[in-house]
C-alpha positions as CSV (number, residue, x, y, z in Angstrom):
1,M,18.2,62.0,55.5
2,N,16.1,58.9,56.4
3,K,16.2,56.2,53.8
4,I,12.8,54.8,52.9
5,S,12.3,51.9,50.5
6,F,9.4,50.7,48.3
7,T,9.5,47.2,46.9
8,I,7.8,46.3,43.7
9,I,6.8,42.8,42.5
10,A,4.9,41.4,39.5
11,A,3.8,44.0,37.1
12,C,2.8,41.9,34.2
13,T,0.7,42.7,31.1
14,A,-0.4,40.5,28.3
15,L,-1.0,43.4,26.0
16,L,2.2,45.4,26.3
17,A,4.4,42.6,27.6
18,A,5.4,45.1,30.3
19,C,6.6,43.7,33.7
20,G,7.9,46.0,36.4
21,G,10.1,45.1,38.9
22,G,12.1,53.0,46.7
23,G,14.2,56.5,49.9
24,G,12.9,61.1,52.7
25,G,13.4,64.2,54.7
26,A,13.2,67.8,55.8
27,I,10.6,70.5,55.0
28,T,7.0,70.1,56.0
29,P,4.4,71.1,53.4
30,G,2.7,73.5,55.8
31,G,5.9,75.4,56.5
32,G,7.6,78.4,56.0
33,G,0.1,83.4,14.1
34,G,-3.4,83.0,14.0
35,S,-5.7,81.2,16.3
36,P,-6.6,77.5,15.7
37,S,-9.8,76.7,13.9
38,T,-11.9,75.5,16.8
39,P,-15.6,74.8,16.3
40,T,-17.9,76.6,18.8
41,P,-18.5,74.0,21.5
42,S,-22.0,73.0,22.6
43,P,-22.2,72.1,26.4
44,S,-23.8,68.7,26.9
45,P,-27.3,69.1,28.4
46,S,-26.8,66.0,30.6
47,H,-24.3,67.7,32.9
48,A,-26.4,69.5,35.6
49,P,-24.5,71.6,38.2
50,A,-23.1,69.6,41.1
51,T,-20.8,70.2,44.0
52,V,-17.1,69.3,43.9
53,L,-16.4,66.9,46.8
54,F,-12.6,67.5,47.0
55,T,-11.2,69.9,49.5
56,P,-7.5,70.8,49.8
57,L,-5.6,68.5,52.1
58,P,-4.2,69.4,55.5
59,A,-0.5,69.1,56.0
60,P,0.3,65.4,56.6
61,T,1.1,64.3,60.1
62,G,3.1,61.3,61.3
63,Q,5.7,59.2,59.4
64,P,5.1,57.4,56.1
65,T,3.9,53.8,56.6
66,N,3.8,50.5,54.7
67,L,6.8,51.5,52.5
68,T,8.3,48.1,52.5
69,Q,5.2,46.4,51.1
70,T,5.0,45.3,47.5
71,I,2.9,46.8,44.7
72,T,1.3,44.7,42.0
73,V,0.5,46.2,38.6
74,G,-1.9,44.2,36.4
75,T,-2.9,43.9,32.8
76,P,-3.9,47.2,31.1
77,Q,-7.2,47.9,29.4
78,A,-8.2,50.5,26.9
79,V,-10.2,53.5,28.2
80,L,-10.3,56.0,25.3
81,T,-9.1,54.9,21.9
82,Q,-8.2,56.6,18.7
83,G,-11.3,57.8,16.8
84,Q,-13.7,58.1,19.8
85,F,-15.2,61.5,19.8
86,G,-12.8,62.4,17.0
87,L,-9.8,62.0,19.4
88,Q,-6.3,61.3,18.4
89,G,-3.0,61.7,20.3
90,M,-4.4,61.7,23.8
91,P,-3.6,62.1,26.6
92,D,-0.7,64.3,25.7
93,E,0.0,65.2,29.4
94,V,-1.0,63.6,32.7
95,I,-4.8,63.5,33.3
96,S,-6.8,64.9,36.2
97,F,-10.2,64.2,37.7
98,L,-12.5,65.5,40.4
99,K,-15.6,63.7,41.8
100,F,-18.9,65.5,42.2
101,S,-21.9,65.3,44.6
102,D,-24.0,63.4,42.1
103,S,-21.4,60.6,42.1
104,S,-20.1,61.5,38.7
105,Y,-16.5,62.3,37.8
106,R,-15.0,65.0,35.5
107,M,-11.7,64.3,33.8
108,W,-9.5,66.7,31.9
109,L,-6.8,65.8,29.4
110,A,-4.7,67.2,26.6
111,G,-4.9,65.9,23.0
112,N,-6.0,66.5,19.5
113,V,-9.3,66.4,17.7
114,T,-9.4,65.5,14.0
115,G,-10.0,68.5,11.8
116,I,-8.8,71.1,14.4
117,L,-5.4,72.7,14.1
118,G,-3.3,72.2,17.2
119,D,-3.8,70.4,20.5
120,G,-6.0,71.6,23.3
121,T,-7.6,70.7,26.6
122,M,-10.9,68.6,26.7
123,G,-13.1,67.8,29.6
124,F,-15.2,64.6,30.0
125,S,-17.9,63.4,32.4
126,S,-17.9,59.8,33.6
127,P,-19.9,57.6,35.9
128,D,-17.0,55.3,36.6
129,L,-13.7,56.7,35.1
130,L,-14.1,54.1,32.3
131,Q,-17.1,55.4,30.2
132,Y,-16.9,59.0,29.0
133,T,-19.0,61.8,27.5
134,P,-17.4,65.1,26.4
135,L,-18.3,68.1,28.5
136,N,-18.4,70.2,25.3
137,S,-18.9,68.8,21.8
138,S,-19.4,69.9,18.2
139,G,-20.6,67.7,15.4
140,G,-20.2,64.6,17.5
141,K,-16.6,65.4,18.3
142,A,-15.1,66.5,21.6
143,A,-14.4,70.3,21.6
144,Y,-11.6,72.1,23.3
145,D,-12.4,73.8,26.6
146,L,-9.0,75.5,26.6
147,S,-7.0,76.2,23.4
148,N,-3.6,77.5,22.5
149,G,-3.0,81.2,22.6
150,G,-2.6,81.8,18.8
151,M,0.2,80.2,16.8
152,G,2.9,82.6,15.6
153,T,2.3,85.0,18.5
154,Q,4.6,85.8,21.5
155,T,2.3,84.3,24.2
156,F,3.8,81.6,26.3
157,D,1.1,79.1,25.3
158,A,0.9,80.2,21.6
159,D,1.2,76.7,20.2
160,Y,-0.1,74.4,23.0
161,A,-2.2,74.5,26.2
162,G,-2.8,71.2,28.1
163,P,-3.2,70.1,31.8
164,G,-1.6,69.4,34.2
165,T,-3.9,69.3,37.2
166,V,-7.4,70.6,37.9
167,T,-7.7,71.3,41.6
168,V,-9.8,73.4,44.0
169,G,-8.3,76.8,44.8
170,N,-9.4,79.3,47.4
171,G,-13.1,78.4,47.0
172,T,-13.9,81.0,44.2
173,S,-13.2,78.7,41.3
174,L,-11.6,75.5,40.0
175,V,-7.9,76.0,39.1
176,M,-6.1,74.4,36.2
177,I,-2.3,74.2,36.2
178,Y,-1.3,73.6,32.6
179,H,1.7,73.2,30.2
180,G,2.1,75.9,27.5
181,E,4.5,76.0,24.6
182,N,5.7,78.7,22.3
183,H,7.5,77.5,19.1
184,L,8.4,81.0,17.7
185,F,12.2,81.7,17.3
186,N,13.6,84.5,15.2
187,G,10.3,84.9,13.3
188,V,10.0,81.1,12.5
189,D,7.1,79.2,14.1
190,Y,8.4,75.6,14.2
191,P,5.7,72.8,13.9
192,T,7.3,70.4,16.5
193,V,10.6,71.4,17.9
194,P,12.2,73.6,19.2
195,F,9.8,75.2,21.7
196,E,9.9,77.0,25.0
197,C,7.7,75.6,27.8
198,G,6.0,77.6,30.5
199,V,3.4,76.7,33.2
200,G,0.1,78.5,33.0
201,L,-3.0,79.1,35.2
202,A,-6.6,79.0,34.1
203,T,-9.7,79.2,36.3
204,S,-13.3,78.0,35.9
205,A,-16.5,79.2,37.6
206,D,-18.7,76.5,36.1
207,N,-17.1,73.3,37.3
208,G,-14.7,73.0,34.4
209,L,-17.1,73.6,31.4
210,T,-15.3,76.7,30.4
211,W,-11.9,78.2,31.4
212,T,-10.4,81.7,31.7
213,K,-6.7,82.0,31.3
214,Q,-4.9,84.0,34.0
215,G,-1.4,83.9,32.5
216,E,2.0,82.3,33.0
217,I,2.9,81.4,36.6
218,I,6.2,79.5,36.3
219,A,9.1,80.1,33.8
220,G,12.3,78.1,33.4
221,E,15.6,79.2,34.9
222,D,17.0,79.8,31.4
223,P,15.6,82.8,29.4
224,K,14.6,82.3,25.8
225,P,17.7,82.6,23.6
226,T,18.0,85.5,21.2
227,G,20.4,83.7,18.9
228,S,20.2,80.2,17.5
229,P,17.2,78.2,18.9
230,P,17.8,75.1,21.1
231,P,17.5,71.7,19.4
232,A,14.5,70.6,21.4
233,G,12.1,71.8,24.1
234,F,13.4,73.8,27.1
235,G,12.0,75.8,30.0
236,A,9.4,74.9,32.7
237,C,7.5,71.9,31.3
238,N,4.8,69.3,32.1
239,P,3.4,70.3,35.5
240,A,1.3,68.4,38.0
241,A,-0.1,69.9,41.1
242,I,-1.5,69.1,44.6
243,A,-3.4,71.4,47.1
244,V,-2.1,70.6,50.6
245,G,-1.2,72.3,53.8
246,G,-2.4,75.8,52.7
247,Y,-0.5,75.8,49.4
248,I,-0.8,74.6,45.8
249,Y,2.4,72.7,45.0
250,A,3.5,72.1,41.4
251,A,6.1,69.5,40.3
252,Y,7.5,70.1,36.8
253,M,10.6,69.5,34.7
254,E,13.2,72.2,34.1
255,Y,14.9,71.6,30.8
256,P,18.0,73.7,30.0
257,D,19.0,75.8,27.1
258,P,22.1,73.9,25.8
259,G,25.2,75.1,27.5
260,T,23.7,75.3,31.0
261,N,23.2,72.6,33.6
262,H,19.7,73.7,34.6
263,F,18.0,70.4,34.3
264,G,15.9,68.4,36.8
265,L,12.6,67.9,38.7
266,A,11.6,71.3,40.3
267,I,9.0,72.1,42.9
268,A,7.2,75.4,43.2
269,R,4.3,76.6,45.4
270,A,1.8,79.4,45.9
271,P,-0.4,80.2,48.9
272,L,-3.9,78.6,48.5
273,N,-5.5,81.9,49.2
274,S,-3.8,83.4,46.2
275,N,-5.7,80.9,44.0
276,G,-2.3,80.4,42.2
277,A,-2.3,83.8,40.6
278,P,0.7,84.9,38.6
279,G,3.4,86.4,40.9
280,S,2.4,84.3,43.9
281,W,4.7,81.3,43.1
282,L,8.1,80.6,44.5
283,K,10.5,77.8,43.5
284,Y,12.2,75.5,46.0
285,N,15.9,76.4,45.9
286,N,18.7,75.7,48.4
287,G,16.4,74.4,51.2
288,A,13.6,77.0,51.0
289,F,10.8,78.2,48.8
290,S,12.5,81.5,48.0
291,S,13.2,81.8,44.2
292,D,11.0,83.9,41.9
293,A,9.1,81.4,39.8
294,L,8.1,83.7,37.0
295,H,11.3,85.6,36.2
296,N,13.8,82.8,35.5
297,G,14.5,82.0,39.2
298,A,16.9,79.3,40.2
299,F,15.7,75.9,41.5
300,T,17.1,72.8,43.3
301,N,16.8,69.5,41.4
302,V,14.9,67.0,43.5
303,L,14.8,64.2,40.9
304,P,14.8,60.7,42.4
305,S,18.2,59.1,42.1
306,A,17.2,56.0,40.2
307,V,15.3,58.1,37.6
308,S,18.4,60.3,37.2
309,A,20.6,57.3,36.8
310,S,18.3,55.9,34.0
311,G,19.4,58.8,31.8
312,Y,16.0,60.3,31.0
313,A,13.2,62.0,33.0
314,A,9.9,63.5,32.0
315,F,6.2,64.0,32.8
316,P,5.9,64.0,36.6
317,E,2.6,63.4,38.4
318,L,1.8,63.9,42.1
319,S,-0.7,62.4,44.6
320,F,-0.9,61.9,48.4
321,N,-1.4,58.2,49.2
322,R,-3.4,57.6,52.3
323,Y,-2.3,54.0,52.8
324,L,1.4,55.0,52.6
325,N,0.9,58.4,54.4
326,A,3.3,59.8,51.9
327,F,3.4,61.7,48.7
328,V,3.8,59.6,45.5
329,L,5.5,60.7,42.3
330,L,5.0,58.9,39.0
331,I,7.6,59.9,36.4
332,V,8.9,58.6,33.1
333,G,12.5,57.3,33.2
334,N,14.5,56.0,30.3
335,D,13.3,52.4,30.7
336,G,9.8,52.8,32.0
337,I,7.5,54.4,34.5
338,Y,9.0,55.0,38.0
339,L,7.3,55.5,41.4
340,A,9.0,57.4,44.3
341,T,7.7,58.4,47.7
342,S,8.3,61.5,49.9
343,P,7.2,62.8,53.3
344,D,7.4,66.4,52.1
345,L,7.5,66.8,48.3
346,V,11.2,67.7,48.2
347,N,13.0,64.7,49.6
348,W,12.2,61.7,47.4
349,S,13.0,58.0,47.6
350,A,15.4,56.6,44.9
351,G,12.4,55.4,42.9
352,T,11.6,52.0,41.4
353,K,10.2,51.0,38.1
354,V,6.6,49.9,38.0
355,I,5.9,49.6,34.2
356,D,8.6,48.7,31.6
357,A,9.0,50.7,28.4
358,P,7.3,48.5,25.8
359,G,9.9,49.2,23.1
360,A,12.9,51.4,22.7
361,T,14.2,53.4,25.6
362,N,12.4,56.7,26.1
363,A,15.4,58.8,25.1
364,V,15.3,57.0,21.7
365,V,11.5,57.3,21.6
366,G,11.8,61.1,22.1
367,T,14.2,61.4,19.2
368,Q,12.2,59.2,16.9
369,L,9.0,61.2,17.6
370,V,10.6,64.4,16.4
371,A,11.4,62.7,13.1
372,C,8.1,60.8,12.6
373,V,5.3,63.2,13.7
374,G,3.4,64.6,10.7
375,T,5.2,62.3,8.2
376,S,4.6,58.9,6.7
377,S,7.4,57.4,8.8
378,P,6.4,54.9,11.5
379,C,6.4,56.2,15.1
380,P,7.7,54.2,18.1
381,K,5.7,52.3,20.7
382,Y,5.8,53.9,24.2
383,V,4.0,54.4,27.5
384,W,4.1,58.0,28.9
385,Y,2.0,60.5,30.9
386,S,1.0,58.3,33.8
387,T,-1.4,59.3,36.6
388,M,-2.2,57.3,39.7
389,V,-5.9,57.2,40.4
390,S,-8.1,55.7,43.2
391,P,-11.8,56.0,42.1
392,S,-12.8,55.8,45.8
393,E,-11.2,59.2,46.3
394,N,-12.6,62.6,45.3
395,S,-9.6,63.7,43.3
396,S,-6.6,62.4,41.4
397,E,-4.6,64.3,44.0
398,V,-5.3,61.6,46.5
399,T,-4.7,57.8,46.1
400,D,-5.0,54.7,48.3
401,Q,-4.0,51.1,48.6
402,T,-5.7,50.1,45.3
403,G,-6.6,51.9,42.1
404,Y,-5.3,52.4,38.5
405,I,-2.3,53.9,36.7
406,Y,-3.8,55.8,33.8
407,S,-1.2,56.1,31.0
408,A,-0.8,57.2,27.4
409,Y,-0.1,54.1,25.3
410,D,1.1,54.5,21.7
411,P,1.1,51.2,19.8
412,G,3.5,52.6,17.2
413,G,3.4,52.5,13.5
414,V,2.1,54.8,10.8
415,G,-1.0,56.7,11.6
416,Q,-1.2,55.6,15.2
417,Y,-1.5,57.9,18.1
418,E,-1.5,57.9,21.9
419,Q,-4.5,56.3,23.5
420,L,-5.7,56.2,27.2
421,Y,-5.1,52.9,28.9
422,R,-5.2,52.0,32.6
423,Y,-3.3,49.4,34.7
424,P,-4.9,48.2,37.9
425,Y,-2.6,48.3,41.0
426,A,-2.7,47.1,44.5
427,I,-0.2,47.7,47.4
428,G,0.5,44.9,50.0
429,N,-2.0,42.0,50.2
430,A,-4.9,43.9,48.8
431,P,-6.5,42.4,45.6
432,L,-6.5,44.3,42.4
433,P,-9.6,46.4,41.8
434,S,-12.6,44.0,41.3
435,D,-13.7,45.7,38.1
436,H,-10.2,45.7,36.4
437,L,-11.5,43.5,33.5
438,K,-14.7,45.5,33.1
439,R,-15.4,46.5,29.5
440,R,-17.6,49.2,28.1
């Protein structure tokens, strides 16, 4: 396996005091209860129909380039903050955007709106990925475009439904790959943990204003226990996707039921012409995409070695970087956000840290969040759910030499929630984006 490196220099931030300091392979991508109380949303009249500009990528050709160049990450700025449009606790997964023929963008994220039980998926329109208007709203607040499946029920997304990635499928609709949770064990619906994760599919025929659920597409290797519930989340969790080489690929975390070793970064794919339908997905296992993704199939862990060595891994995000001619993975490690590269989505470089954890290690943060959410106890400070974005591209699935790393920043404390911030980045000698200090 060829070693590829990716060097990182100055990643300094005045706000979070975060300063951040790469190796490839084999397969080619082209180869072988009750419902939440959700107000009825009102579509914004300002969003006229437009054409999605992104088309699925061809399989990459040639070798990765510029992998020894440095990446500079600059000072973060607030994008969406607590209270805007009634928002709190967002983004709660990675974000996703598509560009349209009227030069506008649409962005989707998971989060919570005050006064609504449970988290959901919200869409926003933006002229610049900095100023936002909800695609659907009610009473001045953002409204959910996709909600959970009904708390206390057996559906895989009974308690939570949040993207993930919105991409272009086979041309008939937009496709959302999303994270679902079910908190029901032995008749008890737990408010936070434990829960079982599954990856779901939803489609939209109106450019993401409304969504229709198509069902679960990926389940974890471990089945749901019938005895004592696990202490935390397990299953197939936190997906991100990319449409390339005739397939839709999803990267997600497999978390085990205690007592098994079924942990790691997993890759699954479905033919693009299937539109990602349930039953069309196979997990990568033992050198091939051959394992049933929906019925507890086995997987091969492809987690970058430096992330594995950090002792924590969560929330992967994928893009293809034109400047590097390589796939890029952003993923949360124990001490910050890591970046790794790959020629084929299964053989990843060791990874290197680009944003430091602003407080405690993320393993500690995860434990503290379980104890503080919904209580009067202070919650920890952290940076999670990072997405690499180049506004010059037509989708968050494609990045370039410059752009932003959009992340969830939680300042910590009582009554504080995740907020959307972005860090400007530049690879090599390119300057940071010229509007990186722009304010709304």
